[in-house]
C-alpha positions in Angstrom: 0.0 0.0 0.0 1.3 3.4 -1.0 1.8 6.0 1.7 1.1 9.6 0.6 2.1 12.7 2.5 0.1 15.9 2.3 2.4 18.8 2.9 0.7 21.9 4.3 2.9 25.0 4.6 3.2 26.6 8.0 1.8 30.1 8.3 4.2 33.1 8.4 2.8 33.8 11.9 3.8 30.3 13.1 7.3 30.6 11.6 7.7 34.0 13.3 6.5 32.6 16.6 9.0 29.6 16.3 11.9 31.9 15.5 11.0 34.4 18.3 10.6 31.6 20.8 14.0 30.1 19.8 15.7 33.5 20.0 14.1 34.3 23.4 15.2 30.9 24.8 18.8 31.5 23.7 18.7 35.0 25.1 17.2 33.9 28.4 19.8 31.1 28.7 22.7 33.5 27.8 21.6 36.1 30.3 21.2 33.4 33.0 24.6 32.0 32.4 26.3 35.5 32.2 24.5 36.7 35.4 25.0 33.5 37.4 27.0 34.0 40.5 29.8 31.7 41.3 33.0 30.5 39.7 33.7 31.3 36.0 34.4 27.6 35.5 30.8 26.8 36.6 29.4 29.3 34.2 31.6 28.0 31.4 30.6 24.4 32.1 26.9 25.4 32.0 27.4 27.4 28.7 29.1 24.4 27.1 26.4 22.0 28.4 23.7 24.3 26.9 25.5 24.4 23.5 26.0 20.6 23.6 22.3 20.1 24.3 21.3 22.5 21.5 23.5 20.8 18.9 22.4 17.3 19.9 18.7 18.4 19.7 19.2 19.2 16.0 21.1 16.0 15.4 18.3 13.9 17.0 15.6 15.8 15.1 17.3 15.3 11.8 18.1 11.6 12.5 14.5 10.9 13.5 13.1 12.7 10.4 15.6 11.0 8.0 14.7 7.6 9.3 10.9 8.0 9.6 10.0 5.8 6.6 12.9 3.4 6.7 16.3 3.3 8.3 18.7 5.2 6.0 21.4 5.8 8.7 23.5 3.0 10.1 22.5 1.7 13.5 25.9 2.9 14.8 25.1 6.5 13.8 21.6 6.4 15.3 23.0 5.0 18.5 25.7 7.7 18.6 23.2 10.5 18.1 21.0 9.2 21.0 24.0 8.6 23.3 25.3 12.1 22.6 21.8 13.6 23.4 21.5 11.5 26.6 25.0 12.5 27.6 24.3 16.2 26.9 21.2 16.2 29.0 22.6 14.1 31.9 25.9 16.0 32.1 24.2 19.4 31.9 21.6 18.4 34.6 24.4 17.0 36.8 26.5 20.2 36.4 23.5 22.4 37.2 22.5 20.3 40.2 26.0 20.4 41.7 26.4 24.2 41.3 26.6 26.0 44.6 23.8 28.6 43.8 20.4 29.2 45.4 17.5 26.9 44.3 15.6 29.7 42.6 18.6 30.3 40.3 18.9 26.6 39.6 15.1 26.6 38.8 15.6 29.6 36.4 18.5 27.9 34.6 16.5 24.6 34.4 13.5 26.3 32.9 15.6 28.3 30.4 17.4 25.1 29.5 14.2 23.1 28.9 12.7 26.1 27.0 15.8 26.1 24.7 15.7 22.4 24.1 11.9 22.5 23.4 12.1 25.5 21.1 15.1 23.9 19.2 13.0 20.8 18.5 10.2 23.0 17.2 12.5 25.0 15.1 14.1 21.9 13.6 10.7 20.5 12.7 9.5 23.8 11.2 12.7 24.2 9.1 12.5 20.6 7.8 8.8 20.9 7.0 9.5 24.0 4.9 12.4 22.2 3.2 10.2 19.2 2.3 7.4 21.5 1.1 9.9 23.2 -1.2 11.0 19.8 -2.6 7.4 18.7 -3.2 6.5 21.9 -5.0 9.5 21.6 -7.3 8.6 17.9 -8.1 5.0 18.7 -8.8 2.0 16.5 -8.0 2.6 12.9 -7.3 1.8 10.3 -9.9 1.5 6.6 -9.8 5.1 6.2 -10.7 6.4 9.5 -9.2 8.9 9.7 -6.4 6.4 10.7 -3.8 3.6 8.4 -4.8 5.0 5.5 -2.9 7.3 5.6 0.1 8.4 2.8 2.5 
């Protein structure tokens, strides 16, 4: 049985909201890291952890999307992406937990971190949806023998 995908473009309002949300999450995280009291090494560790999480989010989102119909990446690559994401989350959480700062500051950093991760997943999906819609428009409507008529 053929699987067909209907691609509906996101509205410009949605795309604006996604970009603003992502930018705001990065700004909130940056301000939090810069203003955080304590040792510079702790702030540097947290900044690196946030960047590591951000980059692994995009790798996970791409890997999931690339392999949604059938596995195109090697099992080793998929495992590496998931291990990197888990390590980024675990190490950042551990570093934040062990920091010698008040709990309200830990809570702020936790919320901005989760906001950044969530908005990065949403941005990755929005960008990929737009890219796939562009490809579908260039290829024209699917036919019985066309490349988008049957997947899987």
